[in-house]
PDB file of N, CA, C and O in Angstrom:
ATOM      1  N   MET A   1      47.743  35.854 139.741  1.00  0.00           N
ATOM      2  CA  MET A   1      46.920  34.616 139.557  1.00  0.00           C
ATOM      3  C   MET A   1      47.832  33.426 139.557  1.00  0.00           C
ATOM      4  O   MET A   1      48.906  33.484 138.957  1.00  0.00           O
ATOM      5  N   SER A   2      47.483  32.432 140.153  1.00  0.00           N
ATOM      6  CA  SER A   2      48.351  31.254 140.202  1.00  0.00           C
ATOM      7  C   SER A   2      48.481  30.542 138.887  1.00  0.00           C
ATOM      8  O   SER A   2      47.576  30.654 138.060  1.00  0.00           O
ATOM      9  N   ASP A   3      49.597  29.784 138.627  1.00  0.00           N
ATOM     10  CA  ASP A   3      49.814  29.152 137.387  1.00  0.00           C
ATOM     11  C   ASP A   3      48.643  28.186 137.169  1.00  0.00           C
ATOM     12  O   ASP A   3      48.128  28.110 136.054  1.00  0.00           O
ATOM     13  N   TYR A   4      48.205  27.441 138.204  1.00  0.00           N
ATOM     14  CA  TYR A   4      47.124  26.402 138.045  1.00  0.00           C
ATOM     15  C   TYR A   4      45.832  27.081 137.623  1.00  0.00           C
ATOM     16  O   TYR A   4      45.142  26.594 136.727  1.00  0.00           O
ATOM     17  N   LYS A   5      45.504  28.169 138.239  1.00  0.00           N
ATOM     18  CA  LYS A   5      44.250  28.862 137.986  1.00  0.00           C
ATOM     19  C   LYS A   5      44.221  29.429 136.597  1.00  0.00           C
ATOM     20  O   LYS A   5      43.221  29.344 135.884  1.00  0.00           O
ATOM     21  N   GLU A   6      45.422  30.052 136.199  1.00  0.00           N
ATOM     22  CA  GLU A   6      45.576  30.573 134.893  1.00  0.00           C
ATOM     23  C   GLU A   6      45.519  29.557 133.774  1.00  0.00           C
ATOM     24  O   GLU A   6      44.936  29.810 132.720  1.00  0.00           O
ATOM     25  N   ARG A   7      46.176  28.311 134.027  1.00  0.00           N
ATOM     26  CA  ARG A   7      46.079  27.227 133.034  1.00  0.00           C
ATOM     27  C   ARG A   7      44.739  26.711 132.837  1.00  0.00           C
ATOM     28  O   ARG A   7      44.379  26.384 131.706  1.00  0.00           O
ATOM     29  N   HIS A   8      43.958  26.608 133.855  1.00  0.00           N
ATOM     30  CA  HIS A   8      42.666  25.945 133.817  1.00  0.00           C
ATOM     31  C   HIS A   8      41.537  26.956 133.510  1.00  0.00           C
ATOM     32  O   HIS A   8      40.421  26.541 133.197  1.00  0.00           O
ATOM     33  N   GLU A   9      41.797  28.220 133.591  1.00  0.00           N
ATOM     34  CA  GLU A   9      40.692  29.237 133.346  1.00  0.00           C
ATOM     35  C   GLU A   9      40.354  29.271 131.887  1.00  0.00           C
ATOM     36  O   GLU A   9      39.219  29.619 131.561  1.00  0.00           O
ATOM     37  N   ASN A  10      41.215  28.950 131.005  1.00  0.00           N
ATOM     38  CA  ASN A  10      40.923  28.976 129.551  1.00  0.00           C
ATOM     39  C   ASN A  10      40.571  27.695 129.021  1.00  0.00           C
ATOM     40  O   ASN A  10      40.523  27.574 127.797  1.00  0.00           O
ATOM     41  N   GLU A  11      40.286  26.600 129.856  1.00  0.00           N
ATOM     42  CA  GLU A  11      39.908  25.344 129.328  1.00  0.00           C
ATOM     43  C   GLU A  11      38.469  25.386 128.861  1.00  0.00           C
ATOM     44  O   GLU A  11      37.631  25.897 129.604  1.00  0.00           O
ATOM     45  N   ILE A  12      38.131  24.904 127.728  1.00  0.00           N
ATOM     46  CA  ILE A  12      36.823  24.808 127.158  1.00  0.00           C
ATOM     47  C   ILE A  12      36.297  23.345 127.336  1.00  0.00           C
ATOM     48  O   ILE A  12      35.129  23.160 127.676  1.00  0.00           O
ATOM     49  N   PHE A  13      37.089  22.388 127.126  1.00  0.00           N
ATOM     50  CA  PHE A  13      36.657  20.970 127.214  1.00  0.00           C
ATOM     51  C   PHE A  13      37.839  20.078 127.569  1.00  0.00           C
ATOM     52  O   PHE A  13      38.932  20.272 127.035  1.00  0.00           O
ATOM     53  N   THR A  14      37.645  19.088 128.471  1.00  0.00           N
ATOM     54  CA  THR A  14      38.707  18.101 128.791  1.00  0.00           C
ATOM     55  C   THR A  14      38.192  16.715 128.729  1.00  0.00           C
ATOM     56  O   THR A  14      37.068  16.430 129.140  1.00  0.00           O
ATOM     57  N   LYS A  15      39.046  15.813 128.193  1.00  0.00           N
ATOM     58  CA  LYS A  15      38.660  14.433 128.134  1.00  0.00           C
ATOM     59  C   LYS A  15      39.892  13.621 128.554  1.00  0.00           C
ATOM     60  O   LYS A  15      40.978  13.804 128.004  1.00  0.00           O
ATOM     61  N   VAL A  16      39.717  12.718 129.539  1.00  0.00           N
ATOM     62  CA  VAL A  16      40.781  11.901 130.086  1.00  0.00           C
ATOM     63  C   VAL A  16      40.528  10.441 129.582  1.00  0.00           C
ATOM     64  O   VAL A  16      39.433   9.879 129.622  1.00  0.00           O
ATOM     65  N   LEU A  17      41.722   9.890 129.091  1.00  0.00           N
ATOM     66  CA  LEU A  17      41.617   8.450 128.603  1.00  0.00           C
ATOM     67  C   LEU A  17      42.730   7.746 129.231  1.00  0.00           C
ATOM     68  O   LEU A  17      43.893   8.086 129.012  1.00  0.00           O
ATOM     69  N   LYS A  18      42.400   6.712 130.055  1.00  0.00           N
ATOM     70  CA  LYS A  18      43.323   5.861 130.745  1.00  0.00           C
ATOM     71  C   LYS A  18      43.551   4.630 129.813  1.00  0.00           C
ATOM     72  O   LYS A  18      42.620   3.968 129.355  1.00  0.00           O
ATOM     73  N   ALA A  19      44.843   4.386 129.574  1.00  0.00           N
ATOM     74  CA  ALA A  19      45.242   3.279 128.703  1.00  0.00           C
ATOM     75  C   ALA A  19      46.374   2.654 129.349  1.00  0.00           C
ATOM     76  O   ALA A  19      47.507   3.099 129.167  1.00  0.00           O
ATOM     77  N   GLY A  20      46.122   1.523 130.186  1.00  0.00           N
ATOM     78  CA  GLY A  20      47.237   0.823 130.837  1.00  0.00           C
ATOM     79  C   GLY A  20      47.987   1.744 131.756  1.00  0.00           C
ATOM     80  O   GLY A  20      47.391   2.404 132.607  1.00  0.00           O
ATOM     81  N   ARG A  21      49.352   1.797 131.585  1.00  0.00           N
ATOM     82  CA  ARG A  21      50.151   2.583 132.458  1.00  0.00           C
ATOM     83  C   ARG A  21      50.235   4.024 132.045  1.00  0.00           C
ATOM     84  O   ARG A  21      50.892   4.837 132.695  1.00  0.00           O
ATOM     85  N   ARG A  22      49.554   4.340 130.940  1.00  0.00           N
ATOM     86  CA  ARG A  22      49.528   5.734 130.393  1.00  0.00           C
ATOM     87  C   ARG A  22      48.190   6.297 130.553  1.00  0.00           C
ATOM     88  O   ARG A  22      47.179   5.594 130.520  1.00  0.00           O
ATOM     89  N   THR A  23      48.178   7.649 130.740  1.00  0.00           N
ATOM     90  CA  THR A  23      46.970   8.427 130.871  1.00  0.00           C
ATOM     91  C   THR A  23      47.070   9.599 129.757  1.00  0.00           C
ATOM     92  O   THR A  23      48.052  10.341 129.723  1.00  0.00           O
ATOM     93  N   TYR A  24      46.112   9.706 128.949  1.00  0.00           N
ATOM     94  CA  TYR A  24      46.034  10.781 127.951  1.00  0.00           C
ATOM     95  C   TYR A  24      45.083  11.885 128.284  1.00  0.00           C
ATOM     96  O   TYR A  24      43.935  11.608 128.631  1.00  0.00           O
ATOM     97  N   PHE A  25      45.516  13.180 128.193  1.00  0.00           N
ATOM     98  CA  PHE A  25      44.603  14.255 128.515  1.00  0.00           C
ATOM     99  C   PHE A  25      44.415  15.057 127.232  1.00  0.00           C
ATOM    100  O   PHE A  25      45.381  15.487 126.602  1.00  0.00           O
ATOM    101  N   PHE A  26      43.118  15.255 126.849  1.00  0.00           N
ATOM    102  CA  PHE A  26      42.841  16.004 125.672  1.00  0.00           C
ATOM    103  C   PHE A  26      42.110  17.319 126.171  1.00  0.00           C
ATOM    104  O   PHE A  26      40.974  17.303 126.643  1.00  0.00           O
ATOM    105  N   ASP A  27      42.824  18.373 126.027  1.00  0.00           N
ATOM    106  CA  ASP A  27      42.331  19.682 126.545  1.00  0.00           C
ATOM    107  C   ASP A  27      42.037  20.701 125.473  1.00  0.00           C
ATOM    108  O   ASP A  27      43.005  21.061 124.803  1.00  0.00           O
ATOM    109  N   VAL A  28      40.904  21.203 125.212  1.00  0.00           N
ATOM    110  CA  VAL A  28      40.594  22.295 124.268  1.00  0.00           C
ATOM    111  C   VAL A  28      40.679  23.489 125.103  1.00  0.00           C
ATOM    112  O   VAL A  28      40.113  23.577 126.192  1.00  0.00           O
ATOM    113  N   ARG A  29      41.454  24.483 124.536  1.00  0.00           N
ATOM    114  CA  ARG A  29      41.622  25.782 125.357  1.00  0.00           C
ATOM    115  C   ARG A  29      41.473  26.903 124.448  1.00  0.00           C
ATOM    116  O   ARG A  29      41.522  26.734 123.230  1.00  0.00           O
ATOM    117  N   GLU A  30      41.291  28.052 124.987  1.00  0.00           N
ATOM    118  CA  GLU A  30      41.092  29.229 124.190  1.00  0.00           C
ATOM    119  C   GLU A  30      42.263  30.238 124.491  1.00  0.00           C
ATOM    120  O   GLU A  30      42.626  30.412 125.655  1.00  0.00           O
ATOM    121  N   THR A  31      42.835  30.879 123.473  1.00  0.00           N
ATOM    122  CA  THR A  31      43.890  31.821 123.651  1.00  0.00           C
ATOM    123  C   THR A  31      43.217  33.186 124.040  1.00  0.00           C
ATOM    124  O   THR A  31      41.999  33.347 123.971  1.00  0.00           O
ATOM    125  N   LYS A  32      44.042  34.099 124.430  1.00  0.00           N
ATOM    126  CA  LYS A  32      43.440  35.500 124.722  1.00  0.00           C
ATOM    127  C   LYS A  32      42.785  36.180 123.596  1.00  0.00           C
ATOM    128  O   LYS A  32      41.869  36.986 123.762  1.00  0.00           O
ATOM    129  N   ALA A  33      43.289  35.829 122.375  1.00  0.00           N
ATOM    130  CA  ALA A  33      42.675  36.304 121.194  1.00  0.00           C
ATOM    131  C   ALA A  33      41.396  35.648 120.665  1.00  0.00           C
ATOM    132  O   ALA A  33      40.768  36.058 119.688  1.00  0.00           O
ATOM    133  N   GLY A  34      41.071  34.564 121.429  1.00  0.00           N
ATOM    134  CA  GLY A  34      39.773  33.903 121.101  1.00  0.00           C
ATOM    135  C   GLY A  34      39.900  32.720 120.145  1.00  0.00           C
ATOM    136  O   GLY A  34      38.907  32.200 119.636  1.00  0.00           O
ATOM    137  N   ASP A  35      41.198  32.292 119.907  1.00  0.00           N
ATOM    138  CA  ASP A  35      41.407  31.162 119.047  1.00  0.00           C
ATOM    139  C   ASP A  35      41.428  29.915 119.902  1.00  0.00           C
ATOM    140  O   ASP A  35      41.739  29.990 121.091  1.00  0.00           O
ATOM    141  N   TYR A  36      41.099  28.749 119.314  1.00  0.00           N
ATOM    142  CA  TYR A  36      41.128  27.518 119.999  1.00  0.00           C
ATOM    143  C   TYR A  36      42.344  26.662 119.629  1.00  0.00           C
ATOM    144  O   TYR A  36      42.857  26.732 118.512  1.00  0.00           O
ATOM    145  N   TYR A  37      42.795  25.841 120.611  1.00  0.00           N
ATOM    146  CA  TYR A  37      43.796  24.877 120.382  1.00  0.00           C
ATOM    147  C   TYR A  37      43.608  23.707 121.223  1.00  0.00           C
ATOM    148  O   TYR A  37      42.939  23.755 122.256  1.00  0.00           O
ATOM    149  N   LEU A  38      44.215  22.600 120.779  1.00  0.00           N
ATOM    150  CA  LEU A  38      44.032  21.324 121.457  1.00  0.00           C
ATOM    151  C   LEU A  38      45.423  20.923 122.072  1.00  0.00           C
ATOM    152  O   LEU A  38      46.441  20.943 121.381  1.00  0.00           O
ATOM    153  N   THR A  39      45.427  20.588 123.288  1.00  0.00           N
ATOM    154  CA  THR A  39      46.726  20.094 123.895  1.00  0.00           C
ATOM    155  C   THR A  39      46.428  18.591 124.229  1.00  0.00           C
ATOM    156  O   THR A  39      45.471  18.233 124.917  1.00  0.00           O
ATOM    157  N   ILE A  40      47.357  17.749 123.664  1.00  0.00           N
ATOM    158  CA  ILE A  40      47.308  16.305 123.968  1.00  0.00           C
ATOM    159  C   ILE A  40      48.481  16.042 124.837  1.00  0.00           C
ATOM    160  O   ILE A  40      49.618  16.305 124.445  1.00  0.00           O
ATOM    161  N   THR A  41      48.234  15.516 126.041  1.00  0.00           N
ATOM    162  CA  THR A  41      49.286  15.245 127.047  1.00  0.00           C
ATOM    163  C   THR A  41      49.331  13.767 127.319  1.00  0.00           C
ATOM    164  O   THR A  41      48.295  13.177 127.625  1.00  0.00           O
ATOM    165  N   GLU A  42      50.392  13.190 127.230  1.00  0.00           N
ATOM    166  CA  GLU A  42      50.616  11.776 127.734  1.00  0.00           C
ATOM    167  C   GLU A  42      51.319  11.830 129.070  1.00  0.00           C
ATOM    168  O   GLU A  42      52.351  12.485 129.217  1.00  0.00           O
ATOM    169  N   SER A  43      50.755  11.137 130.043  1.00  0.00           N
ATOM    170  CA  SER A  43      51.357  11.015 131.388  1.00  0.00           C
ATOM    171  C   SER A  43      51.610   9.563 131.696  1.00  0.00           C
ATOM    172  O   SER A  43      50.731   8.706 131.610  1.00  0.00           O
ATOM    173  N   LYS A  44      52.871   9.325 132.065  1.00  0.00           N
ATOM    174  CA  LYS A  44      53.265   7.875 132.364  1.00  0.00           C
ATOM    175  C   LYS A  44      54.044   7.811 133.682  1.00  0.00           C
ATOM    176  O   LYS A  44      55.004   8.554 133.888  1.00  0.00           O
ATOM    177  N   LYS A  45      53.614   6.917 134.559  1.00  0.00           N
ATOM    178  CA  LYS A  45      54.312   6.711 135.786  1.00  0.00           C
ATOM    179  C   LYS A  45      55.623   6.004 135.608  1.00  0.00           C
ATOM    180  O   LYS A  45      55.671   4.960 134.958  1.00  0.00           O
ATOM    181  N   ASN A  46      56.725   6.549 136.179  1.00  0.00           N
ATOM    182  CA  ASN A  46      58.027   5.829 136.013  1.00  0.00           C
ATOM    183  C   ASN A  46      58.780   6.055 137.313  1.00  0.00           C
ATOM    184  O   ASN A  46      59.122   7.169 137.710  1.00  0.00           O
ATOM    185  N   ASP A  47      59.003   4.950 137.922  1.00  0.00           N
ATOM    186  CA  ASP A  47      59.764   4.926 139.289  1.00  0.00           C
ATOM    187  C   ASP A  47      59.262   5.954 140.225  1.00  0.00           C
ATOM    188  O   ASP A  47      60.037   6.681 140.847  1.00  0.00           O
ATOM    189  N   GLY A  48      57.906   6.029 140.340  1.00  0.00           N
ATOM    190  CA  GLY A  48      57.274   6.923 141.362  1.00  0.00           C
ATOM    191  C   GLY A  48      57.068   8.283 140.857  1.00  0.00           C
ATOM    192  O   GLY A  48      56.351   9.053 141.495  1.00  0.00           O
ATOM    193  N   ASP A  49      57.670   8.667 139.697  1.00  0.00           N
ATOM    194  CA  ASP A  49      57.476  10.003 139.158  1.00  0.00           C
ATOM    195  C   ASP A  49      56.582   9.918 137.918  1.00  0.00           C
ATOM    196  O   ASP A  49      56.411   8.847 137.337  1.00  0.00           O
ATOM    197  N   PHE A  50      56.032  11.026 137.536  1.00  0.00           N
ATOM    198  CA  PHE A  50      55.247  11.035 136.240  1.00  0.00           C
ATOM    199  C   PHE A  50      56.042  11.784 135.227  1.00  0.00           C
ATOM    200  O   PHE A  50      56.622  12.843 135.464  1.00  0.00           O
ATOM    201  N   ILE A  51      56.029  11.172 134.097  1.00  0.00           N
ATOM    202  CA  ILE A  51      56.711  11.779 132.885  1.00  0.00           C
ATOM    203  C   ILE A  51      55.648  12.226 131.993  1.00  0.00           C
ATOM    204  O   ILE A  51      54.755  11.447 131.658  1.00  0.00           O
ATOM    205  N   ARG A  52      55.692  13.514 131.561  1.00  0.00           N
ATOM    206  CA  ARG A  52      54.627  14.098 130.701  1.00  0.00           C
ATOM    207  C   ARG A  52      55.267  14.565 129.314  1.00  0.00           C
ATOM    208  O   ARG A  52      56.363  15.117 129.219  1.00  0.00           O
ATOM    209  N   HIS A  53      54.477  14.282 128.333  1.00  0.00           N
ATOM    210  CA  HIS A  53      54.814  14.891 126.965  1.00  0.00           C
ATOM    211  C   HIS A  53      53.544  15.468 126.454  1.00  0.00           C
ATOM    212  O   HIS A  53      52.467  14.891 126.600  1.00  0.00           O
ATOM    213  N   SER A  54      53.684  16.667 125.823  1.00  0.00           N
ATOM    214  CA  SER A  54      52.473  17.421 125.376  1.00  0.00           C
ATOM    215  C   SER A  54      52.763  17.872 123.914  1.00  0.00           C
ATOM    216  O   SER A  54      53.912  18.079 123.524  1.00  0.00           O
ATOM    217  N   ILE A  55      51.771  17.999 123.205  1.00  0.00           N
ATOM    218  CA  ILE A  55      51.706  18.582 121.840  1.00  0.00           C
ATOM    219  C   ILE A  55      50.520  19.454 121.727  1.00  0.00           C
ATOM    220  O   ILE A  55      49.428  19.100 122.171  1.00  0.00           O
ATOM    221  N   LEU A  56      50.729  20.669 121.099  1.00  0.00           N
ATOM    222  CA  LEU A  56      49.731  21.641 120.957  1.00  0.00           C
ATOM    223  C   LEU A  56      49.303  21.678 119.432  1.00  0.00           C
ATOM    224  O   LEU A  56      50.146  21.780 118.540  1.00  0.00           O
ATOM    225  N   ILE A  57      48.019  21.593 119.198  1.00  0.00           N
ATOM    226  CA  ILE A  57      47.549  21.694 117.782  1.00  0.00           C
ATOM    227  C   ILE A  57      46.527  22.878 117.723  1.00  0.00           C
ATOM    228  O   ILE A  57      45.490  22.902 118.386  1.00  0.00           O
ATOM    229  N   TYR A  58      46.914  23.814 116.898  1.00  0.00           N
ATOM    230  CA  TYR A  58      46.038  24.967 116.757  1.00  0.00           C
ATOM    231  C   TYR A  58      44.883  24.703 115.846  1.00  0.00           C
ATOM    232  O   TYR A  58      44.973  23.803 115.011  1.00  0.00           O
ATOM    233  N   GLU A  59      43.785  25.443 115.954  1.00  0.00           N
ATOM    234  CA  GLU A  59      42.550  25.234 115.323  1.00  0.00           C
ATOM    235  C   GLU A  59      42.759  25.199 113.805  1.00  0.00           C
ATOM    236  O   GLU A  59      42.137  24.387 113.119  1.00  0.00           O
ATOM    237  N   GLU A  60      43.612  26.054 113.280  1.00  0.00           N
ATOM    238  CA  GLU A  60      43.805  26.152 111.732  1.00  0.00           C
ATOM    239  C   GLU A  60      44.406  24.825 111.307  1.00  0.00           C
ATOM    240  O   GLU A  60      44.295  24.528 110.118  1.00  0.00           O
ATOM    241  N   ASP A  61      45.010  24.014 112.104  1.00  0.00           N
ATOM    242  CA  ASP A  61      45.727  22.762 111.711  1.00  0.00           C
ATOM    243  C   ASP A  61      44.883  21.527 111.937  1.00  0.00           C
ATOM    244  O   ASP A  61      45.240  20.445 111.470  1.00  0.00           O
ATOM    245  N   PHE A  62      43.678  21.672 112.700  1.00  0.00           N
ATOM    246  CA  PHE A  62      42.810  20.558 113.137  1.00  0.00           C
ATOM    247  C   PHE A  62      42.629  19.570 111.869  1.00  0.00           C
ATOM    248  O   PHE A  62      42.989  18.394 111.925  1.00  0.00           O
ATOM    249  N   GLU A  63      42.087  20.100 110.815  1.00  0.00           N
ATOM    250  CA  GLU A  63      41.664  19.236 109.695  1.00  0.00           C
ATOM    251  C   GLU A  63      42.827  18.429 109.108  1.00  0.00           C
ATOM    252  O   GLU A  63      42.690  17.241 108.814  1.00  0.00           O
ATOM    253  N   LYS A  64      43.986  19.108 108.943  1.00  0.00           N
ATOM    254  CA  LYS A  64      45.179  18.425 108.339  1.00  0.00           C
ATOM    255  C   LYS A  64      45.638  17.321 109.310  1.00  0.00           C
ATOM    256  O   LYS A  64      45.961  16.210 108.890  1.00  0.00           O
ATOM    257  N   ILE A  65      45.660  17.631 110.560  1.00  0.00           N
ATOM    258  CA  ILE A  65      46.173  16.716 111.591  1.00  0.00           C
ATOM    259  C   ILE A  65      45.218  15.456 111.641  1.00  0.00           C
ATOM    260  O   ILE A  65      45.696  14.321 111.656  1.00  0.00           O
ATOM    261  N   PHE A  66      43.898  15.680 111.667  1.00  0.00           N
ATOM    262  CA  PHE A  66      42.929  14.600 111.758  1.00  0.00           C
ATOM    263  C   PHE A  66      42.954  13.735 110.487  1.00  0.00           C
ATOM    264  O   PHE A  66      42.853  12.510 110.560  1.00  0.00           O
ATOM    265  N   GLU A  67      43.084  14.363 109.367  1.00  0.00           N
ATOM    266  CA  GLU A  67      43.232  13.612 108.143  1.00  0.00           C
ATOM    267  C   GLU A  67      44.481  12.745 108.131  1.00  0.00           C
ATOM    268  O   GLU A  67      44.411  11.582 107.732  1.00  0.00           O
ATOM    269  N   ALA A  68      45.605  13.268 108.549  1.00  0.00           N
ATOM    270  CA  ALA A  68      46.808  12.480 108.660  1.00  0.00           C
ATOM    271  C   ALA A  68      46.675  11.329 109.601  1.00  0.00           C
ATOM    272  O   ALA A  68      47.180  10.240 109.332  1.00  0.00           O
ATOM    273  N   LEU A  69      45.970  11.560 110.759  1.00  0.00           N
ATOM    274  CA  LEU A  69      45.760  10.434 111.754  1.00  0.00           C
ATOM    275  C   LEU A  69      44.797   9.348 111.182  1.00  0.00           C
ATOM    276  O   LEU A  69      44.947   8.158 111.458  1.00  0.00           O
ATOM    277  N   ALA A  70      43.811   9.805 110.381  1.00  0.00           N
ATOM    278  CA  ALA A  70      42.882   8.778 109.739  1.00  0.00           C
ATOM    279  C   ALA A  70      43.654   7.984 108.835  1.00  0.00           C
ATOM    280  O   ALA A  70      43.434   6.773 108.818  1.00  0.00           O
ATOM    281  N   LYS A  71      44.580   8.504 108.030  1.00  0.00           N
ATOM    282  CA  LYS A  71      45.427   7.771 107.065  1.00  0.00           C
ATOM    283  C   LYS A  71      46.271   6.836 107.813  1.00  0.00           C
ATOM    284  O   LYS A  71      46.439   5.685 107.411  1.00  0.00           O
ATOM    285  N   ILE A  72      46.839   7.308 108.943  1.00  0.00           N
ATOM    286  CA  ILE A  72      47.750   6.500 109.754  1.00  0.00           C
ATOM    287  C   ILE A  72      46.978   5.269 110.290  1.00  0.00           C
ATOM    288  O   ILE A  72      47.459   4.136 110.280  1.00  0.00           O
ATOM    289  N   LYS A  73      45.738   5.574 110.761  1.00  0.00           N
ATOM    290  CA  LYS A  73      44.905   4.528 111.322  1.00  0.00           C
ATOM    291  C   LYS A  73      44.608   3.405 110.333  1.00  0.00           C
ATOM    292  O   LYS A  73      44.552   2.239 110.724  1.00  0.00           O
ATOM    293  N   GLU A  74      44.417   3.742 109.058  1.00  0.00           N
ATOM    294  CA  GLU A  74      44.153   2.836 107.998  1.00  0.00           C
ATOM    295  C   GLU A  74      45.337   1.917 107.819  1.00  0.00           C
ATOM    296  O   GLU A  74      45.151   0.767 107.422  1.00  0.00           O
ATOM    297  N   ARG A  75      46.521   2.359 108.086  1.00  0.00           N
ATOM    298  CA  ARG A  75      47.724   1.579 107.811  1.00  0.00           C
ATOM    299  C   ARG A  75      48.125   0.674 109.095  1.00  0.00           C
ATOM    300  O   ARG A  75      48.911  -0.267 108.979  1.00  0.00           O
ATOM    301  N   MET A  76      47.601   0.985 110.171  1.00  0.00           N
ATOM    302  CA  MET A  76      47.921   0.222 111.403  1.00  0.00           C
ATOM    303  C   MET A  76      46.997  -0.945 111.715  1.00  0.00           C
ATOM    304  O   MET A  76      47.189  -1.632 112.719  1.00  0.00           O
TER     305      MET A  76
END
């Protein structure tokens, strides 16, 4: 199976957010064990190339992460 097909076969939901020179991808995926995780990827064009940074958040950490982000949002 190709890497592309394997990567996208387990996608449950995808949301793309364009923000100026950056694009954010929010991908909910499922592991082989049936657990869910969120991949947040930032893609930014730089001198003709794309630079990508990703973070994975597993389902058991969703609430803690979202609570932390809500507190951060209050301070910004």
